[in-house]
N, C-alpha and C positions, 0 to 999 in steps of 0.2 A: 098708470092703471088704477092705482088705489084712489087717486083723486077722482078719476072718472066714475068709478063704481061706488065709492063711499063718501066722497066729498073731501074738501081740503082740511076741514077740522079733524076728521078722523085720521087723515094721512099724517098730519102734524102730531097728533096724539100717539100714533103708532111709532113714528120716528123718535119721539121723546122717550118712549118706553124702551126702544131698542138701544138708545144711548145709555139709559140707566142699566140695562141688562148686560151690555157688552163693554162699553167704554169705561164706566165707573169702576166695575170690579177689576178690570185690567190695570187701571191707574192705581187703585188701592193695594192690590196684591202683587202686581207684576213689575211695577216701575221702580227702577233704581237710578240714583243720581249719577253714579260713575261706574264704569266697567271695573275699575280698580277695587271697588267694594266687594266684588265677586271674584277677585283674583285674576281678572282678565286684563289684557293690554291691547292697544289698537293693532289692527291689521293681522290678528291671529298670532302674534309673537308669543311664545311660551316663556314665562319667567320662571325658570327652574330654581333660581336662587331667591327664595321668598323673604329671608330675614330683613333685607333692606327695604325701606319704604318705597312706594312707587315713584317714578320720576315725575317732577313737576314740569309740565310743558305748557307754554302759552304766552301769547302777547296780550297786553291790555288793549282796550278799545282805542285808547290814544295812540298806541304803537301801531295797531292795525290800520288806523286812519292815515298813517303816514306812508302807507304803501299804495302805489298806483293800482295794484290789482284789486284792493278793497273797493276803490271807487269805480273801477270797471264793472265789477260784479254788481255793485249797488246800482249803478246806472242801468245795467242790463235788466235787473229785477224790476226797476221802476218803469222802464220803457215797455217791458213785456206786460207788466200788470196794467199799465195805462191803455196800451193798444189792444191787447187781447180782450179786456173788458169792454172797450169801445165797440169792437166787432161783435162780441157776444150780445150786448144789450140791443144792438140794432140789426142783428143777423137776419131776422125775418124780413125786415124792410130792405136791408142791404142786398140780400140775395134775390128778393122779389124784384128789385130794380133791375137785376140781371136776367130776369125771365123765369125764375124758379117759383113754384107755387109755395104757399105757406107750409104745406105738408113736407115738400122737398127741402125747404129751408130749415125746418125744425129737425128733419131727419139727419141733416148735416152735422148735428151735434154728436151723432154716434161715431163716425170716423174720427172726429176731433178727440173724443174721449179715448178711443182705442189707440190713436197715435200718441196721445199724451202719456198713456201708460207705458207704451213700448219705448218712447224716448226717455222716460224716467229710468227704466231698467238699463237702457243702452248707456246713457251718460253715467249712471251709477257704476257700471262696470268699467268705464274708461277713466273716471276721475282720478283714480290712484295711479294710473299708468302713463298719463300724458300731461303735458304742460297745460296748466289751467288757462293760460292766455289763448292757446289754440282752441281749446274747448269753448271758451267764451265766443270766439269768432263763429265756431260751428253752431252755437246756440242762436246767434243773432241773424245769421244768413237765412235760415228758414222763415224767421219772422218777417224779415224784409221781403223775401220772395213771396210769402203768403199774402202780404198786403198788396203787393203789385199784382199778384194773381187775381185778387179780388176785384180789380178794375176791369178785368176781361172775362171773369168766370161766367160759365154758361151751364145750362142744365146737362146732366149726364156725368161722364167721366171727369170733365173739367171741374164740376162741383165737388166730386169725390177727392180729387187732387188738392183742391183748395182746403177742404176740411182736414185732410191728413197733414198738410203743411202747417196750417195754423195750430192744430192740436199738438204736433211734435214740438213746435217752438215753445208753446206754453209750458210743457212739462220739462224741457231741457234746462232752462236757465235756473229754475228753482232747485233742481237736483244738483247742478254745478255748485250753487251757493252752499247747499247743505253738506255736500261732500268735500268741497275744496277748503272751506274755512277751517274745519278742524285740522286739515293737513297743513295749511300754511300758517295758521294762527294758534294752533293748539287748542286744548280743551279747558284750560284753567279759567279763562274769562270769556268762554264761548257764549254764555247767556247774554252778557251785555252787548257783545258784538252782533249776534243774530237778532237781538231785540231791536237794534237800530234798523237792520235790514227789514225786519217784519213791519216796523212802523212805516218805513218808506214804501214798502210793497202795498200795504193796505191803503195808505194815503194816495198813492198814484192811481189806484183804481177809480177814485172819485172823479178824476179829470177826463179820462178817456170818453165815457159816454156823453158828457157835456160837450166836449170838443167836437165829436162826431155830429152831434145834433146841431150845433151852431153852424158848422160848415155845410151840413145838409140844408138847413134853412136858408143860408146865404147864397148857395150856388145851385140848389136844386138837385144835387147828386152827392153820393158818398165818395166819388172818385177822387176829388181833391184831398179829402181827409186821408184816404188810403195812400195816395202818392206822397203827401207830406209826412205821414206816419212812417213810411218805409225809409225815409232818410235817417230817422233816429237810431234804429238798430244798426244801420250802416256806419254811423258815427261811432257807436260803441265798439263795433268790430274793428274799426281803424285804431281807436284808442287802445284796444287790447293788443293789437299787433305792435304798437309803438311803445307799450309799457315794458319796463324791465321784468325779467323773470323773477317771480316771487320765490323766497327761500323759506325753508321749513325751520321752526324754532328748534333750538338745541336743548335736549333734555338736561335737567340739573337735579342731582340727587339731594334730597333734604338732609 
């Protein structure tokens, strides 16, 4: 709306001012490196015996990389980033190919956003209660289903279902990574571990749009790209089922 009424330059200026006014003060005044600095411990446990230093928990990046679960989640993040970005960049053309108008195709971003928010909250509530491998499967199946849905999507309720499925898949795997890695790998070396995941996530998004465009030019349709893409989350789901159960690090007092 701001772009339509004031132009894109004004919109960017306003967004920049909002970042300065909201994000920068929070980072300077509210951010703390560790919960232990405030006398807090993970999962709400109350440490009534404060004289001893907080426990050191955590695997190094090298140790985390030796666990199959790390690679399962890393692959899930990469696949999700690549395919979701491919769909997003070409959504107007992709859905237009299936009979939706440009307005209807653009409006499909709304259910995607809502589903992404809801799946983030849902996976966040489940990540401490269930096996991470099973949750990885649950994150990959909607992505595969949404891509397959895209080959037959039509205007109306079908398009709404497509948007909800794709949106839910995008929010789920990132939440699983953010919530499960501290659980299974601890917090001591979490920055280096998640840094690798973030790099792979960002890098993977560069390939999806290009791959979809090349397939569209070669075949005249996005269908083959969607079908081929649906295989990837399926493979990650199989790998999650076959991987051993991850274990949590053992706390050690300093």
